[in-house]
Backbone as CSV, one residue per row, in Angstrom:
resi,resn,N_x,N_y,N_z,CA_x,CA_y,CA_z,C_x,C_y,C_z
1,MET,33.530,-45.844,-9.272,32.585,-46.603,-10.578,30.945,-47.063,-9.649
2,VAL,30.187,-46.374,-10.424,28.953,-46.284,-9.892,28.322,-47.889,-10.454
3,ASP,27.644,-48.623,-10.136,26.815,-49.978,-10.185,26.395,-48.948,-11.482
4,TRP,26.298,-50.205,-12.764,25.073,-49.588,-13.787,23.891,-49.460,-13.622
5,ASP,23.582,-50.108,-12.833,22.089,-50.503,-12.550,21.376,-49.134,-11.851
6,LYS,22.336,-48.478,-11.069,21.973,-47.476,-10.123,21.754,-46.188,-10.459
7,LEU,22.481,-46.314,-12.187,22.215,-45.143,-13.209,21.304,-44.981,-13.143
8,PRO,20.600,-43.177,-13.315,19.462,-42.926,-13.979,19.417,-43.275,-15.370
9,LYS,17.713,-43.308,-16.139,17.770,-44.123,-17.475,18.204,-43.175,-18.331
10,ALA,18.386,-41.820,-18.030,18.805,-41.014,-19.135,20.737,-41.047,-19.380
11,GLU,21.338,-41.801,-18.134,22.770,-41.862,-18.067,23.173,-43.443,-18.746
12,LYS,21.918,-44.030,-18.607,22.254,-45.837,-18.957,22.064,-45.049,-20.705
13,GLN,21.278,-44.710,-21.149,20.813,-43.901,-22.580,22.150,-43.700,-23.448
14,LYS,22.570,-42.646,-22.447,23.914,-41.974,-23.220,24.993,-43.370,-23.038
15,ASP,25.274,-44.027,-22.259,26.182,-44.995,-22.284,26.073,-46.059,-24.065
16,ILE,24.812,-46.063,-23.739,24.332,-46.518,-25.052,24.589,-46.333,-26.189
17,ASP,24.050,-45.076,-26.364,24.482,-44.199,-27.265,25.896,-44.199,-27.762
18,ILE,26.489,-43.781,-26.681,28.377,-43.804,-27.026,28.703,-45.272,-27.195
19,ALA,28.252,-46.535,-26.603,28.584,-47.659,-27.357,28.352,-47.700,-28.778
20,GLU,27.107,-47.457,-29.589,26.857,-47.631,-30.696,27.430,-46.698,-31.356
21,ASN,27.993,-45.821,-30.814,28.565,-44.747,-31.315,30.237,-44.964,-31.886
22,ILE,30.705,-46.192,-30.681,32.340,-46.387,-30.919,32.714,-46.951,-31.989
23,ILE,32.179,-47.980,-32.490,32.481,-48.355,-33.811,33.320,-47.750,-34.838
24,PRO,31.920,-46.623,-35.354,31.450,-45.773,-36.533,33.480,-45.145,-35.933
25,MET,33.368,-44.416,-34.443,34.656,-43.743,-34.585,35.008,-43.871,-34.597
26,MET,35.585,-45.578,-34.163,36.894,-45.995,-34.067,37.058,-46.602,-35.726
27,GLN,36.297,-47.114,-36.551,36.354,-47.157,-37.992,37.152,-45.511,-39.098
28,SER,36.846,-44.262,-38.246,36.894,-43.344,-38.700,38.698,-42.986,-38.136
29,ILE,38.503,-42.930,-36.875,40.126,-42.722,-36.345,41.034,-44.001,-37.051
30,GLY,40.585,-45.266,-37.366,41.045,-46.132,-37.603,42.237,-45.682,-39.130
31,LEU,40.754,-45.518,-39.773,41.395,-45.185,-41.248,41.873,-43.761,-41.368
32,ARG,41.866,-42.886,-40.236,43.096,-41.796,-40.186,44.337,-42.149,-39.786
33,VAL,44.247,-43.118,-38.805,45.731,-43.480,-38.600,46.524,-44.191,-39.489
34,TYR,45.761,-45.307,-40.288,46.254,-45.966,-40.922,46.864,-45.182,-42.241
35,LYS,46.384,-43.760,-42.350,46.734,-43.290,-43.423,47.996,-42.581,-43.196
36,THR,48.087,-42.230,-42.008,49.262,-41.202,-41.397,50.539,-42.315,-41.192
37,ILE,50.208,-43.832,-41.413,51.558,-44.495,-41.200,52.297,-44.410,-41.716
């Protein structure tokens, strides 16, 4: 693991973008999972 503070700004932004996209992604995946159960 690399210290988050040592990451280049572009990498940090990518992590932030991913974090912001996780919730909608989880919701859509979750909905799909619920429908198949």
